[in-house]
C-alpha positions in Angstrom: -4.8 30.1 40.0 -2.2 27.5 39.1 -4.6 24.8 40.2 -7.4 26.2 37.9 -4.8 26.4 35.0 -3.7 22.8 35.6 -7.3 21.7 35.8 -8.0 23.4 32.5 -5.0 21.9 30.9 -5.8 18.4 32.0 -9.4 18.9 30.8 -8.1 19.9 27.4 -5.8 16.9 27.2 -8.5 14.7 28.1 -10.7 16.2 25.5 -8.0 15.8 22.9 -7.2 12.3 23.9 -10.9 11.2 23.7 -11.5 13.0 20.4 -8.5 11.3 18.7 -9.5 8.0 20.1 -13.0 8.5 18.8 -11.7 9.4 15.3 -9.3 6.5 15.4 -12.0 4.0 16.2 -14.4 5.4 13.7 -12.2 5.8 10.6 -9.2 3.5 10.8 -10.9 0.0 11.0 -13.2 1.0 8.0 -10.2 2.4 5.9 -8.0 -0.6 6.9 -10.8 -3.0 5.6 -11.2 -1.0 2.4 -7.3 -1.3 1.8 -7.4 -5.1 2.5 -10.0 -5.5 -0.3 -8.0 -3.1 -2.6 -4.8 -4.8 -2.3 -6.2 -8.2 -2.5 -7.8 -7.4 -5.8 -4.5 -5.8 -7.0 -2.3 -8.7 -6.4 -4.5 -11.9 -6.4 -3.3 -12.3 -10.0 -0.2 -13.8 -8.3 -2.2 -16.7 -7.2 -4.3 -16.9 -10.3 -0.9 -17.3 -12.1 -0.5 -20.7 -10.5 -3.0 -22.1 -12.9 -4.0 -19.3 -15.3 -0.7 -19.4 -17.2 -1.0 -23.1 -18.1 -4.7 -22.8 -18.9 -4.2 -19.8 -21.3 -0.7 -20.7 -22.5 0.9 -17.5 -21.3 4.6 -17.2 -20.7 6.2 -15.7 -17.6 7.0 -12.6 -19.7 3.4 -12.1 -20.7 2.4 -12.6 -16.9 5.1 -10.2 -15.9 4.0 -7.5 -18.4 0.3 -8.0 -17.6 0.8 -7.9 -13.8 2.9 -4.6 -14.3 0.7 -2.8 -16.9 -1.7 -2.0 -14.2 0.7 0.6 -13.0 0.7 2.4 -16.4 -3.0 3.1 -16.0 -2.3 3.9 -12.2 0.4 6.4 -13.2 -1.5 8.5 -15.6 -4.6 8.9 -13.5 -3.1 9.2 -10.0 -2.4 12.9 -9.8 -5.8 14.0 -11.3 -7.6 11.5 -9.1 -6.0 12.9 -5.9 -6.7 16.5 -7.0 -10.3 15.7 -7.7 -10.7 13.9 -4.4 -9.4 17.0 -2.6 -12.0 19.2 -4.4 -15.1 17.0 -4.3 -14.5 15.2 -1.2 -13.4 11.7 -0.1 -16.8 10.1 0.5 -18.1 10.0 -3.1 -14.6 9.7 -4.7 -13.4 6.7 -2.6 -16.8 5.1 -3.2 -16.4 5.6 -7.0 -13.0 4.0 -6.9 -13.9 1.0 -5.1 -17.0 0.1 -7.1 -15.2 0.5 -10.5 -12.3 -1.5 -9.4 -14.5 -4.3 -8.1 -16.3 -4.6 -11.5 -13.1 -4.5 -13.5 -11.3 -6.9 -11.1 -14.3 -9.5 -11.5 -14.0 -8.9 -15.3 -10.5 -10.4 -15.2 -12.1 -13.9 -15.2 -13.1 -13.3 -19.0 -9.6 -12.9 -20.1 -8.6 -15.3 -22.9 -5.6 -13.7 -24.7 -2.6 -11.7 -23.8 -4.0 -8.5 -25.2 -7.2 -8.9 -23.1 -5.0 -9.5 -20.0 -3.1 -6.3 -20.6 -6.3 -4.2 -21.2 -8.1 -5.5 -18.2 -4.9 -4.9 -15.9 -4.5 -1.4 -17.4 -8.2 -0.6 -16.7 -7.8 -1.9 -13.2 -5.0 0.5 -12.6 -7.0 3.4 -14.0 -10.0 2.3 -11.6 -7.9 2.1 -8.6 -5.8 5.2 -9.1 -6.0 7.6 -6.3 -7.3 5.3 -3.6 -4.0 4.9 -1.7 -2.8 8.5 -1.9 -6.2 9.6 -1.4 -6.5 7.9 2.0 -2.9 9.1 2.8 -4.2 12.7 2.1 -7.4 12.1 3.8 -5.6 11.3 7.1 -3.9 14.6 7.0 -7.3 16.2 7.3 -7.7 14.5 10.7 -4.3 13.9 12.3 -1.2 16.2 12.9 2.2 15.1 12.1 3.0 13.7 15.6 0.3 11.1 15.2 0.6 10.4 11.6 3.1 7.5 11.4 0.9 5.4 13.8 -2.2 6.3 11.8 -0.6 5.5 8.5 0.5 2.1 10.0 -3.0 1.3 11.3 -4.3 1.9 7.6 -1.2 0.3 5.8 -1.2 -2.8 7.7 -4.1 -3.6 5.2 -1.1 -4.8 2.8 0.2 -7.6 5.1 -3.2 -8.5 6.5 -4.4 -8.9 2.9 -1.4 -11.3 2.5 -2.3 -13.1 5.9 -5.9 -13.5 4.9 -5.6 -13.5 1.1 -2.8 -16.1 0.9 -4.8 -18.9 2.5 -8.1 -17.7 1.0 -6.7 -17.5 -2.3 -5.0 -20.9 -2.0 -8.2 -22.5 -0.8 -10.2 -21.0 -3.7 -7.7 -22.3 -6.2 -7.8 -25.9 -4.5 -11.5 -25.9 -3.7 -13.1 -24.7 -6.9 -11.0 -26.7 -9.3 -13.4 -28.2 -11.7 -16.5 -26.6 -10.3 -19.1 -25.4 -12.8 -17.9 -24.0 -16.2 -15.2 -21.7 -14.7 -11.6 -22.6 -13.9 -10.5 -22.1 -10.3 -8.6 -18.8 -11.2 -11.9 -17.4 -12.7 -13.6 -18.2 -9.4 -10.7 -16.4 -7.6 -11.4 -13.2 -9.5 -15.2 -13.2 -9.0 -15.2 -14.1 -5.3 -12.5 -11.7 -4.3 -14.2 -8.8 -6.0 -17.3 -8.9 -3.8 -15.8 -7.4 -0.7 -14.7 -4.3 -2.7 -18.2 -3.8 -4.1 -19.9 -4.1 -0.7 -17.4 -1.7 0.9 -17.8 0.8 -2.0 -21.4 1.1 -1.2 -21.0 1.3 2.5 -18.4 4.2 1.9 -21.2 6.5 0.5 -23.1 6.4 3.9 -20.1 6.0 6.3 -17.2 8.2 5.5 -17.2 11.9 6.4 -15.6 14.3 4.0 -13.9 16.4 7.0 -13.9 17.2 10.6 -16.8 19.6 10.3 -18.9 16.8 8.6 -18.4 14.4 11.5 -21.8 14.3 13.1 -20.4 11.9 15.7 -18.0 14.6 17.2 -19.1 17.2 19.6 -18.6 20.8 18.7 -15.7 21.1 21.2 -14.1 18.1 19.7 -14.5 19.4 16.2 -12.9 22.8 17.2 -10.0 21.3 18.9 -9.1 18.9 16.0 -9.5 21.7 13.5 -7.1 23.9 15.7 -4.5 21.2 15.8 -4.6 20.7 12.0 -4.4 24.5 11.5 -1.3 24.6 13.9 0.2 21.7 12.3 0.0 23.3 8.8 1.7 26.5 10.0 5.1 27.1 8.3 4.4 24.6 5.5 4.4 25.6 1.9 0.9 26.2 0.2 2.6 26.4 -3.2 0.9 26.1 -6.5 0.2 22.6 -7.9 2.4 23.2 -10.9 5.4 24.1 -8.8 5.2 20.6 -7.1 6.5 19.1 -10.4 9.7 21.0 -10.3 10.4 20.6 -6.5 13.6 18.6 -6.1 12.6 17.4 -2.7 9.5 15.9 -4.1 11.4 14.2 -6.8 13.8 12.7 -4.3 10.9 11.4 -2.3 9.5 9.9 -5.6 12.8 8.1 -6.2 12.9 6.8 -2.7 9.4 5.5 -3.0 10.1 3.9 -6.4 12.8 1.9 -4.7 10.3 0.9 -2.0 7.8 -0.2 -4.4 10.3 -2.4 -6.4 10.4 -4.5 -3.1 6.6 -4.5 -2.5 5.6 -5.6 -5.9 8.5 -8.0 -6.4 7.2 -9.7 -3.2 3.4 -9.2 -3.8 3.5 -10.6 -7.3 6.0 -13.4 -7.0 5.9 -14.5 -3.2 3.7 -17.5 -4.1 6.0 -18.4 -7.0 9.1 -18.1 -4.7 7.6 -20.4 -2.0 6.5 -22.9 -4.7 10.1 -22.9 -6.1 11.5 -23.8 -2.7 9.7 -27.1 -2.9 6.0 -26.6 -1.7 3.7 -27.8 -4.3 0.1 -27.8 -2.8 -1.7 -24.5 -3.6 -3.3 -24.3 -0.2 0.1 -24.9 1.6 1.6 -22.2 -0.6 -1.3 -19.9 0.6 -0.7 -20.7 4.3 3.0 -20.1 3.9 2.6 -16.7 2.2 0.8 -15.6 5.4 4.0 -15.9 7.5 6.0 -13.0 6.0 3.0 -10.8 6.0 2.2 -11.7 9.7 5.8 -10.6 10.6 5.2 -7.4 8.6 2.1 -6.5 10.7 4.3 -6.4 13.7 7.2 -4.5 12.1 5.0 -1.7 10.7 3.4 -0.9 14.0 6.7 -1.2 16.0 8.6 1.0 13.6 5.7 3.6 13.2 5.4 4.0 16.9 9.0 4.3 17.5 9.2 6.9 14.7 6.3 9.0 16.2 7.9 8.7 19.8 11.4 9.8 18.8 10.4 12.2 15.9 13.2 10.6 13.8 12.2 9.5 10.4 15.2 9.0 8.2 17.1 6.3 10.0 13.9 4.4 10.7 13.2 4.3 7.0 16.9 3.5 6.0 17.3 0.7 8.5 14.1 -1.0 7.6 14.8 -0.8 3.9 18.4 -2.0 4.3 17.0 -5.1 6.4 14.6 -5.8 3.5 17.5 -5.8 0.9 19.4 -8.4 3.1 16.4 -10.5 3.5 15.5 -10.6 -0.2 19.1 -11.4 -1.2 19.3 -14.3 1.4 15.9 -15.7 0.1 17.9 -16.5 -3.1 20.9 -18.0 -1.2 18.4 -20.4 0.7 16.1 -20.9 -2.1 15.8 -24.7 -1.9 15.7 -24.8 2.0 12.0 -23.9 2.8 12.6 -23.0 6.6 15.6 -20.7 5.9 13.9 -19.2 2.8 10.8 -18.4 4.8 13.0 -16.8 7.5 14.8 -14.7 4.8 11.4 -13.7 3.0 9.9 -12.8 6.3 12.8 -10.4 6.9 12.6 -8.9 3.5 8.8 -8.5 3.6 8.7 -7.1 7.2 11.5 -4.6 6.3 10.0 -3.6 3.2 6.5 -3.0 4.6 7.8 -1.1 7.8 9.2 1.7 5.5 5.8 2.7 4.2 4.1 4.3 7.2 7.2 6.3 8.0 7.7 7.3 4.3 4.3 8.8 4.0 5.0 11.4 6.7 7.5 13.1 4.5 5.4 14.9 1.8 2.9 16.4 4.4 6.0 17.5 6.5 6.9 20.2 3.7 3.6 20.8 1.9 -0.1 21.5 2.7 -3.3 21.9 0.9 -3.6 21.3 -2.9 0.1 21.2 -3.3 0.3 18.4 -0.7 -2.6 16.7 -2.7 -0.6 16.9 -5.9 2.8 15.8 -4.4 1.3 12.8 -2.8 -0.4 11.7 -6.0 2.8 12.4 -8.0 5.1 10.5 -5.6 2.7 7.6 -5.5 2.2 7.5 -9.3 6.0 7.6 -10.0 6.8 5.2 -7.3 4.2 2.6 -8.4 5.7 2.6 -11.8 8.0 0.1 -10.0 4.9 -2.2 -10.0 5.4 -2.4 -13.8 9.3 -2.6 -13.7 9.5 -5.1 -10.9 7.4 -8.0 -12.1 8.4 -7.3 -15.7 12.1 -7.7 -14.9 11.6 -10.8 -12.8 9.3 -12.5 -15.4 11.6 -11.7 -18.3 14.7 -13.0 -16.2 12.8 -16.0 -15.2 12.0 -16.9 -18.8 15.7 -16.2 -19.7 17.4 -18.0 -16.7 14.6 -20.4 -15.6 15.1 -18.8 -12.1 13.8 -15.7 -10.2 17.2 -15.2 -8.5 18.4 -12.5 -11.0 15.2 -10.5 -10.7 15.3 -10.7 -6.9 18.9 -9.4 -6.9 17.6 -6.3 -8.7 14.8 -5.9 -6.2 17.2 -6.3 -3.3 19.6 -3.6 -4.9 16.5 -1.2 -5.2 15.7 -1.7 -1.5 19.4 -0.9 -0.6 19.4 2.1 -3.0 16.2 3.5 -1.2 18.0 3.1 2.1 20.8 5.3 0.9 18.5 7.8 -0.8 16.5 8.3 2.4 19.5 9.5 4.2 20.1 12.3 1.7 16.9 14.1 2.9 17.6 17.1 5.2 16.7 15.8 8.6 15.2 19.1 9.6 12.8 18.7 7.0 11.4 15.2 7.7 12.1 14.6 11.4 9.4 15.9 13.7 
C-alpha cells in the first residue's frame, strides 16, 4: 500500500514539475521579450538626450520634467488599467497596451518644443499604464507564492537586458544615423526602437492565453493540478473590496517602499548614459557599451536573490540588503565620478542591488490579497511607486542645472534606496515571508 502511495505521490510530483516547466517555457520568454521592448521605449529618451537637447535647445530641467511627466499619465491610468485587465483578460488588454505605446513612442520623433515633449511623454505613460502590474498580476494566475520570486525575476530581467541590448543598440543608432536622411539621429532612435513593440503587440493577440483553462497546450490533468495549486495558495488571503485597498495601511507601506525602489531605477535608467559620459567617456557607442555592464551584473543579481528568497521563504532581509547595497553603490559612484573603472564598479553595484529588489518586492501584495483586491493593490502600489519616475529625473535635472553636477541628485537617490531598506524591515515577517 505504501509503495502504491509513494508511486502516486511521485507521479503527481512529476506531473506538477512537467506542468510548471511547460508553463514557464511557454509564457516567460515571451513576456520577457515584451518587457524588454516596453522598457526600451520608456527610457530610450536617456540616449536621445545626448543629441536631442542641443538640437532642440532644451535645458536639463526641461529634459528632467519631460522624462518624468511620463509617470503622471502612468499614475492616473494604472489602477483602472489593471482592474480592466482582470475583467476582460490579459490577451486583448496587453496587446492594446503594446500597440498604443509603440505608436506614441514613434511619435516622439516629431517633438519640436518643450510642450510637445511633455505631451508625448504624458501620453506614452497613459498608453503603457497597466503593462507591468498587469503581468505581475497575470503571473499570480499561474504560479503559487513558493515559485513567484523566480518567475518574477525571469520576467523582470527584461529591465537589465533592455539595458544590455538597448545601450549598445541605442549608442549605435545615435552614431550610425547621424546625418542620415532628413531626420536627426535621435529621431531615428525613436522610430526604430518602436518597431519591436508593435510586432509583439500583434503576436500577443494570437499567443497569450487568458487563464489556465484557456491554455490549449496543457492537458486536462495539468490544468486541474495547476488550478488546485492556485486555489490552495489563495486560501486565507483577503478577498476584500476594491475600495478597501485604498485604506489598507500595509498596502500604503508597500507603496512607500516601492517609491524608494523606483527612485533608484529611474535615477539610473534616465541618467546612466549621462553619468558615464561625465566620467570621461565621450563617444556615444562607447557610452552605450559601458551602460551594458551594470545591467549585465543586475541580470545575475536578480536571479540569484530571487532563487535564494524562494528557497528560504525569507523576503524582508533579501529586499533590505539589496536596497542598502544599491544605496552604497550609487553614493560611491559620485565619489569616484572622474575615475571610469571605479565609477563603473560603483554603478554596477548600485544597479545590481536596485534591480535585485524587484522580484522579491512583487511577492508582497499577493501574499496578503487575492482576486480583484490584489489587482487593485498591485496597480495602486505600482502607480504610486512610479511617481518616483517623475520625482527622480526632475530632481536630478534641476540640481544639475543649478550645480552643474549630477552628484546632489544621486545623493537623493541613494538616500531613497537606504530608506526603502529600512521601511522593508517594518513589514510583519509573518505576512511577507513564505
